[in-house]
C-alpha positions in Angstrom: -19.4 -11.3 28.5 -20.2 -12.1 24.6 -17.5 -13.9 22.5 -15.8 -11.9 20.2 -15.0 -15.0 17.9 -16.9 -17.7 15.8 -16.7 -21.3 16.1 -16.6 -23.9 13.3 -18.0 -27.2 14.1 -16.8 -30.3 12.6 -18.4 -33.7 13.1 -16.2 -37.2 13.3 -12.8 -35.6 12.9 -10.2 -38.4 12.4 -7.1 -37.2 13.9 -3.6 -38.3 12.3 -2.6 -40.2 15.3 -6.0 -42.7 15.0 -8.5 -41.3 17.2 -11.8 -39.8 16.2 -13.4 -36.7 17.7 -17.3 -37.1 17.4 -17.1 -33.2 17.6 -14.4 -30.7 17.2 -14.8 -27.0 17.5 -12.5 -24.6 15.6 -12.7 -20.8 17.1 -11.8 -18.2 14.5 -12.1 -14.3 14.3 -11.9 -12.4 10.9 -10.9 -8.7 10.2 -11.5 -6.7 7.2 -13.9 -7.8 4.4 -13.7 -10.8 1.9 -13.1 -9.6 -1.8 -15.9 -10.8 -4.1 -13.1 -12.9 -5.9 -11.9 -14.0 -2.6 -8.4 -13.1 -3.5 -7.4 -11.2 -0.5 -7.4 -13.7 2.2 -4.6 -14.2 4.8 -4.4 -17.1 7.2 -2.7 -16.0 10.9 -2.6 -19.1 12.8 -2.0 -18.7 16.6 1.2 -19.7 18.6 2.0 -21.7 21.7 -0.1 -20.5 24.8 -1.9 -17.7 22.5 -5.3 -17.1 21.7 -6.2 -14.5 18.9 -6.4 -11.5 21.2 -2.8 -12.2 22.3 -1.6 -11.6 18.6 -4.1 -9.5 17.0 -2.3 -6.4 18.0 -0.5 -6.2 14.5 -3.8 -6.0 12.4 -4.8 -2.5 12.0 -4.4 0.4 9.5 -0.6 1.1 8.9 0.3 -2.4 11.0 1.9 -5.6 9.7 -1.1 -6.8 8.5 -3.9 -4.1 7.1 -7.5 -5.1 7.1 -8.2 -2.4 4.9 -7.0 -4.4 1.9 -6.8 -7.9 3.2 -9.2 -10.3 4.7 -7.5 -11.8 7.7 -8.5 -15.0 9.5 -6.9 -15.8 12.8 -7.9 -19.7 13.4 -7.3 -20.5 17.1 -4.9 -23.8 17.2 -6.6 -27.0 18.6 -5.3 -27.1 22.5 -5.3 -23.3 23.0 -8.5 -22.9 25.2 -10.7 -21.7 22.7 -10.8 -24.3 20.0 -11.0 -28.0 21.2 -8.9 -28.3 24.1 -8.2 -30.4 27.2 -10.1 -27.7 29.3 -13.5 -28.0 27.1 -13.6 -31.5 25.3 -16.7 -33.5 25.4 -16.9 -36.7 27.3 -15.4 -39.5 26.9 -12.2 -37.4 26.7 -10.8 -35.3 29.4 -7.6 -33.6 30.7 -6.1 -37.1 31.1 -7.2 -38.5 27.8 -6.8 -35.8 25.5 -5.9 -37.2 22.1 -2.6 -36.3 20.6 -3.1 -33.4 18.1 -0.6 -32.6 15.3 -0.6 -29.8 12.9 -1.7 -32.1 10.3 -4.9 -32.2 12.1 -4.6 -28.1 12.6 -4.3 -27.3 8.9 -6.7 -29.7 7.7 -9.4 -28.3 9.9 -8.5 -24.8 9.0 -8.6 -26.0 5.4 -12.3 -27.0 6.0 -13.0 -23.6 7.5 -11.8 -21.7 4.7 -13.7 -23.7 2.0 -16.9 -24.5 3.8 -17.7 -21.0 5.5 -16.0 -18.6 3.2 -15.9 -20.8 -0.1 -11.8 -19.9 -0.3 -9.8 -22.4 -2.0 -6.5 -20.4 -2.4 -4.6 -17.9 0.2 -2.8 -14.8 -1.0 -0.7 -15.5 2.4 0.0 -17.3 5.5 1.4 -15.2 8.3 2.6 -17.3 11.4 5.2 -16.7 14.1 6.5 -19.9 16.4 4.1 -22.3 16.2 2.1 -20.4 13.7 5.1 -20.3 11.5 5.2 -24.4 11.9 1.7 -24.3 10.7 2.4 -22.0 7.7 5.0 -24.4 6.4 2.7 -27.2 6.9 0.5 -25.7 4.7 3.0 -25.0 1.9 4.2 -28.5 2.0 0.7 -30.1 2.1 -1.3 -27.9 0.2 1.2 -26.4 -2.3 -1.1 -25.1 -5.0 -3.4 -23.3 -2.2 -0.8 -20.8 -0.8 0.7 -18.3 -3.0 2.9 -16.6 -0.1 4.2 -17.5 3.1 5.9 -15.3 6.0 7.2 -17.4 8.6 8.7 -16.0 11.8 10.9 -17.8 14.3 9.6 -21.2 13.7 10.7 -24.4 11.9 9.6 -27.1 9.4 10.6 -29.8 12.1 11.1 -29.5 15.6 14.8 -29.6 16.3 16.0 -32.0 18.8 17.8 -29.2 20.8 14.1 -27.3 20.9 12.9 -30.6 22.2 15.2 -30.5 25.0 14.3 -27.1 25.8 10.4 -28.3 25.7 11.2 -31.3 27.9 12.4 -28.8 30.6 9.5 -26.7 30.3 7.1 -30.0 30.8 9.4 -31.3 33.7 8.8 -27.8 35.5 5.3 -27.5 35.0 4.5 -31.1 35.8 6.8 -30.8 39.1 3.7 -29.1 40.5 2.5 -31.1 43.4 -1.2 -31.2 41.9 0.4 -33.2 39.2 -0.7 -36.8 39.4 1.1 -38.2 36.6 -1.6 -37.8 33.8 -3.4 -34.6 35.1 -3.7 -31.8 37.4 -6.1 -32.0 40.7 -6.0 -28.1 40.7 -4.8 -25.3 39.1 -1.0 -25.7 39.4 0.3 -22.1 40.3 3.4 -23.3 41.6 4.5 -25.3 38.4 3.1 -22.3 36.1 4.8 -19.7 37.9 7.8 -21.7 37.7 7.3 -22.7 34.0 7.2 -18.6 33.3 10.5 -18.3 35.0 12.2 -20.9 33.0 10.5 -19.8 29.9 11.7 -16.2 30.3 15.4 -17.5 30.2 14.8 -19.0 26.8 12.4 -16.6 25.1 14.6 -13.6 25.7 18.1 -13.1 24.8 21.5 -12.7 27.0 21.6 -8.9 25.3 17.9 -8.4 26.1 18.9 -8.8 30.0 22.3 -7.4 29.9 20.9 -4.2 28.3 17.7 -4.3 30.7 15.3 -3.6 28.1 12.5 -4.6 30.5 13.1 -1.5 32.3 12.2 0.4 28.8 8.8 -1.3 28.3 7.3 -0.6 31.6 8.7 -2.9 34.1 10.6 -1.5 37.1 12.9 -4.5 37.7 13.9 -7.9 36.7 11.6 -9.3 39.1 8.7 -7.1 38.1 9.2 -8.3 34.7 9.4 -12.2 35.6 6.3 -11.9 37.8 3.9 -9.7 35.7 4.8 -10.6 32.3 6.1 -14.3 32.4 4.4 -15.9 35.5 1.0 -14.1 34.7 1.1 -15.1 31.1 1.0 -18.7 32.1 -1.0 -18.5 35.1 -4.1 -17.5 33.1 -3.9 -20.4 31.1 -5.2 -24.0 31.9 -2.2 -26.3 32.5 -3.8 -29.3 30.4 -4.2 -27.2 27.6 -0.4 -26.0 27.7 0.9 -29.5 28.1 -1.5 -30.4 24.9 -0.2 -27.5 22.9 3.4 -28.4 23.9 3.2 -32.0 22.8 1.9 -30.4 19.1 5.0 -28.6 19.1 7.0 -31.4 20.0 5.5 -33.6 17.1 5.9 -30.7 14.6 7.4 -32.3 11.3 6.2 -31.1 7.8 7.1 -34.4 6.3 5.6 -36.6 8.7 2.8 -37.5 6.7 1.8 -40.0 3.7 2.4 -37.3 1.2 6.3 -37.0 2.1 7.0 -40.1 4.1 9.3 -38.6 6.9 11.7 -36.9 3.9 12.2 -33.4 5.1 14.1 -32.4 1.9 11.1 -33.6 -0.1 8.7 -31.8 1.9 10.7 -28.5 1.7 11.0 -28.9 -1.8 7.5 -29.2 -2.3 6.8 -25.5 -1.2 6.3 -23.5 -4.2 4.9 -20.4 -2.3 7.1 -17.3 -2.3 8.3 -17.4 1.0 10.3 -15.2 3.6 11.7 -17.2 6.1 12.5 -14.8 9.2 14.3 -16.2 12.3 15.5 -14.0 15.3 19.2 -13.6 14.9 19.3 -14.3 18.9 16.5 -16.7 19.0 17.7 -19.5 21.6 15.4 -22.4 20.6 14.4 -21.6 16.9 18.0 -21.0 16.1 18.8 -18.8 12.9 21.3 -22.0 11.9 18.6 -24.3 11.9 16.5 -21.9 9.9 19.3 -21.3 7.3 19.4 -25.2 6.5 15.6 -25.4 6.0 15.3 -22.5 3.9 18.2 -23.8 1.7 15.8 -26.5 0.8 13.0 -24.4 -0.3 13.0 -23.5 -3.9 11.4 -20.1 -3.6 12.4 -18.9 -0.3 14.2 -16.0 1.0 16.5 -16.4 4.3 15.9 -12.7 6.0 16.9 -13.0 9.7 15.4 -10.4 12.4 18.7 -8.4 13.3 17.3 -7.9 17.1 18.3 -8.8 20.7 15.0 -9.4 21.5 15.3 -13.3 20.9 12.4 -15.2 20.1 10.1 -12.2 21.0 11.6 -10.4 17.8 9.1 -12.1 15.8 6.0 -11.0 17.9 7.4 -7.4 18.9 4.1 -6.2 20.6 6.7 -3.6 22.6 9.3 -3.3 20.0 8.2 -0.7 17.0 11.7 -1.5 15.2 11.3 -5.2 14.7 7.6 -4.6 14.0 9.0 -2.1 11.0 11.1 -5.0 9.7 8.1 -7.4 9.7 5.9 -4.9 8.1 8.4 -4.4 5.4 8.7 -8.2 4.8 4.8 -8.5 4.3 4.9 -5.4 2.1 7.6 -7.2 -0.1 5.8 -10.2 -0.3 2.3 -8.8 -1.0 3.8 -6.5 -3.7 5.4 -9.4 -5.5 
C-alpha cells in the first residue's frame, strides 16, 4: 500500500534534553495549493495517539479548514508512529532507549520542514487540538514573529498538575499489562491497551455526555459497544511504546521551559503576539476551562472563547458532532477574516 504522506529527513538533530538523533524523520501531508507569495499556509499539528488520517476529516470545502483557499500542512508529531518513534527508530535506540521528545523538538523540526521544503517563513495560522494546541502555543511563544494567528482548542501552554495526575493514571494502567518489563513491552499489550481505552473514555467525555447517552446517537448500540469499538479499538491499533513516548511529551509540555523564557510562563504567554482564539471545552475534565482562562489572560492579543458543549475534550475534535464543528468553523472564519 502506497503511503499518502511524505517524509522530511533531518540529520544530526540535537534534542532539547541532550540526545542527538543521527537521523530524524518528520512525516507530513499537505492539502490545497501553496500561493505564489506563500501567504496562505496553515499548520495543523497532530494530537495524542493520532496520525494525520485521524484528524484530516475537518479539511475540505466548507469544513473547518478549506483547502480551496488555504495550503494546509499536517506534520505528524514525533512519537506518533509515522514520524520518528519508538516503533521505527534506528539503532542504537529502540523502544527501551527512546529519547525524551519535547514540543521544542517538534516545532523546531516543523520550522525546518516549512523553510527547507516549502520556503515558508511566516504562517497565516496554526490550528491545533489537544497536544496540537500545545504545539501551536509553543510556536507562538518561541517564534512569535512567524505566526499571524493561532486557534488553540482544548489544550494548554503548560501541562497542569491535575492533568499530570490523569496521565500518570493512564501510564500506570497501560504498564500494568503482564508484557511490561519495566522499560519495554515484550509483546503487544492488548490487556493494557484495552484497559487504557476504558480509563481514557471516562476522562475524555463529560458526565453529561454519558448521562444523556449521546453514544447511542452516533452509531453505538450500548455503552459497552462504545467502549469496545471506539475506545479500546482506538488504542489497540497503536504501538504501546509510541503511546508512552507521546504521553511523556505531553507530561513535559511547557512553553516557558526553554532558554528564551527561562521557566517564566507569564513571560512566555506575553510573548505570543499572534491574534489568537483560545477555545477550551466547557466540560473538558483535564484541559479545564478554568486553567485555560488563566493562561489566556496573560496573552496580549487573545480571546477566550469556550466551546459550550457536553462532549468534553472531544468538543475540540467533533468528527461526530456537527454543532461543535460549526463553532470551530466560525472561530477559524473570524480569525482568517481579521
